[in-house]
C-alpha positions as semicolon CSV with decimal commas, in nm:
position;residue;x (nm);y (nm);z (nm)
1;X;11,239;13,146;7,994
2;X;11,539;12,918;7,996
3;X;11,556;12,541;8,033
4;X;11,847;12,302;8,044
5;X;11,852;11,928;8,107
6;X;12,137;11,684;8,139
7;X;12,104;11,308;8,134
8;X;12,309;11,111;8,383
9;X;12,367;10,759;8,501
10;X;12,370;10,654;8,867
11;X;12,475;10,298;8,950
12;X;12,395;10,198;8,595
13;X;12,045;10,353;8,598
14;X;11,931;10,651;8,388
15;X;11,837;10,984;8,536
16;X;11,821;11,351;8,455
17;X;11,866;11,690;8,616
18;X;11,696;11,998;8,479
19;X;11,710;12,366;8,560
20;X;11,425;12,595;8,459
21;X;11,423;12,970;8,503
22;X;11,178;13,233;8,397
23;X;11,154;13,607;8,426
24;X;10,892;13,854;8,317
25;X;10,913;14,233;8,285
26;X;10,535;14,271;8,309
27;X;10,375;14,484;8,582
28;X;10,172;14,283;8,834
29;X;9,962;14,349;9,142
30;X;10,203;14,346;9,435
31;X;10,148;14,122;9,737
32;X;10,348;14,362;9,959
33;X;10,084;14,513;10,191
34;X;10,291;14,831;10,239
35;X;10,255;14,912;9,867
36;X;9,874;14,924;9,882
37;X;9,690;15,254;9,931
38;X;9,422;15,244;10,199
39;X;9,235;15,560;10,304
40;X;9,054;15,546;10,639
41;X;8,680;15,555;10,587
42;X;8,713;15,471;10,216
43;X;8,903;15,143;10,237
44;X;9,126;15,016;9,960
45;X;9,184;15,277;9,693
46;X;9,463;15,123;9,484
47;X;9,658;14,799;9,501
48;X;10,034;14,825;9,480
49;X;10,222;14,741;9,162
50;X;10,539;14,538;9,113
51;X;10,733;14,525;8,788
52;X;10,905;14,197;8,710
53;X;10,877;13,845;8,846
54;X;11,106;13,541;8,845
55;X;11,123;13,174;8,945
56;X;11,399;12,914;8,931
57;X;11,323;12,540;8,944
58;X;11,532;12,225;8,972
59;X;11,383;11,895;8,850
60;X;11,522;11,549;8,928
61;X;11,416;11,218;8,771
62;X;11,625;10,914;8,870
63;X;11,570;10,541;8,830
64;X;11,682;10,378;9,157
65;X;11,619;10,015;9,060
66;X;11,534;9,839;8,737
67;X;11,474;9,474;8,652
68;X;11,753;9,369;8,416
69;X;11,511;9,129;8,240
70;X;11,213;9,364;8,208
71;X;11,269;9,739;8,158
72;X;10,903;9,811;8,247
73;X;10,977;9,716;8,611
74;X;11,153;9,994;8,802
75;X;11,154;10,223;9,104
76;X;11,193;10,592;9,028
77;X;11,265;10,901;9,242
78;X;11,116;11,227;9,118
79;X;11,153;11,567;9,279
80;X;11,108;11,932;9,195
81;X;11,220;12,241;9,389
82;X;11,133;12,602;9,309
83;X;11,227;12,941;9,453
84;X;11,048;13,260;9,358
85;X;11,065;13,632;9,421
86;X;10,778;13,630;9,675
87;X;10,636;13,953;9,531
88;X;10,435;13,953;9,309
89;X;10,451;13,574;9,327
90;X;10,260;13,456;9,639
91;X;10,509;13,168;9,684
92;X;10,859;13,197;9,827
93;X;10,957;12,837;9,758
94;X;10,804;12,494;9,706
95;X;10,924;12,139;9,682
96;X;10,799;11,790;9,625
97;X;10,943;11,442;9,630
98;X;10,786;11,118;9,508
99;X;10,872;10,752;9,472
100;X;10,700;10,548;9,202
101;X;10,733;10,175;9,148
102;X;10,624;10,005;8,825
103;X;10,580;9,628;8,819
104;X;10,732;9,600;9,165
105;X;10,588;9,252;9,218
106;X;10,697;8,990;8,960
107;X;10,341;8,851;8,939
108;X;10,191;9,204;8,887
109;X;10,422;9,357;8,623
110;X;10,165;9,611;8,497
111;X;10,073;9,747;8,842
112;X;10,223;10,066;8,981
113;X;10,230;10,229;9,320
114;X;10,358;10,556;9,451
115;X;10,398;10,792;9,742
116;X;10,460;11,164;9,730
117;X;10,492;11,470;9,952
118;X;10,472;11,842;9,869
119;X;10,532;12,163;10,062
120;X;10,463;12,521;9,950
121;X;10,592;12,816;10,150
122;X;10,387;13,130;10,097
123;X;10,574;13,461;10,091
124;X;10,558;13,663;10,413
125;X;10,424;13,962;10,214
126;X;10,137;13,754;10,077
127;X;10,056;13,614;10,424
128;X;10,053;13,967;10,572
129;X;9,833;14,099;10,292
130;X;9,569;13,824;10,310
131;X;9,579;13,753;10,684
132;X;9,357;14,056;10,753
133;X;9,074;13,852;10,601
134;X;9,192;13,490;10,639
135;X;9,477;13,357;10,856
136;X;9,719;13,177;10,623
137;X;9,966;12,894;10,663
138;X;10,201;12,714;10,426
139;X;10,044;12,425;10,238
140;X;10,154;12,062;10,239
141;X;10,024;11,719;10,160
142;X;10,094;11,354;10,096
143;X;9,953;11,111;9,842
144;X;9,959;10,732;9,825
145;X;9,820;10,531;9,536
146;X;9,808;10,182;9,394
147;X;9,718;10,122;9,029
148;X;9,609;9,764;8,963
149;X;9,602;9,634;8,605
150;X;9,307;9,396;8,608
151;X;9,366;9,342;8,235
152;X;9,606;9,522;7,997
153;X;9,315;9,747;7,898
154;X;9,136;9,793;8,236
155;X;9,309;9,954;8,537
156;X;9,167;10,048;8,878
157;X;9,350;10,297;9,101
158;X;9,295;10,350;9,474
159;X;9,427;10,683;9,597
160;X;9,458;10,853;9,936
161;X;9,555;11,218;9,983
162;X;9,599;11,415;10,305
163;X;9,620;11,790;10,244
164;X;9,656;12,108;10,446
165;X;9,530;12,407;10,249
166;X;9,638;12,768;10,302
167;X;9,347;12,863;10,530
168;X;9,485;12,817;10,885
169;X;9,127;12,776;11,017
170;X;9,078;12,457;10,811
171;X;9,170;12,114;10,940
172;X;9,365;11,874;10,720
173;X;9,153;11,716;10,448
174;X;9,157;11,341;10,391
175;X;9,059;11,256;10,035
176;X;9,016;10,890;9,939
177;X;8,962;10,816;9,574
178;X;8,892;10,532;9,336
179;X;8,935;10,559;8,959
180;X;8,884;10,318;8,672
181;X;9,053;10,352;8,333
182;X;8,927;10,162;8,030
183;X;9,149;10,171;7,717
184;X;8,995;10,103;7,379
């Protein structure tokens, strides 16, 4: 595994860019359906094998706006992008992007809010392998939240997520949530 991160400044605001790569020489179960042994009348005899796996990821964290009088108030862009081998890894690539605001309103300096989106592209080999049993699609979703600091030690967060899972027969899921956090 290798990881490198550089810190930058954009319009006077801090940020960072990171690159993460990993590789393994281990032998895994392959997701390539042509590497599996199937004998008519007996079914699956042996799954295929694949030696080695890799992924490369890019990670961005950038402050877009910050209050010059209060460093706890800011708007931040965060994103991560990954590509993978697609066999044995079931993913070909994935990405996400999010905006998070802390203390956006001067009268609510401890509140935070955010919005994010993710997308995962499954490898064509994995889709072909599994689609005999379940039709697959790429997954994606969005999330919106608002974290309200009722006191410095008691926060309540409302959250809404809309997700499409990998099963193409499923409709999008809408998941509302409410969480309370009490700090002692």
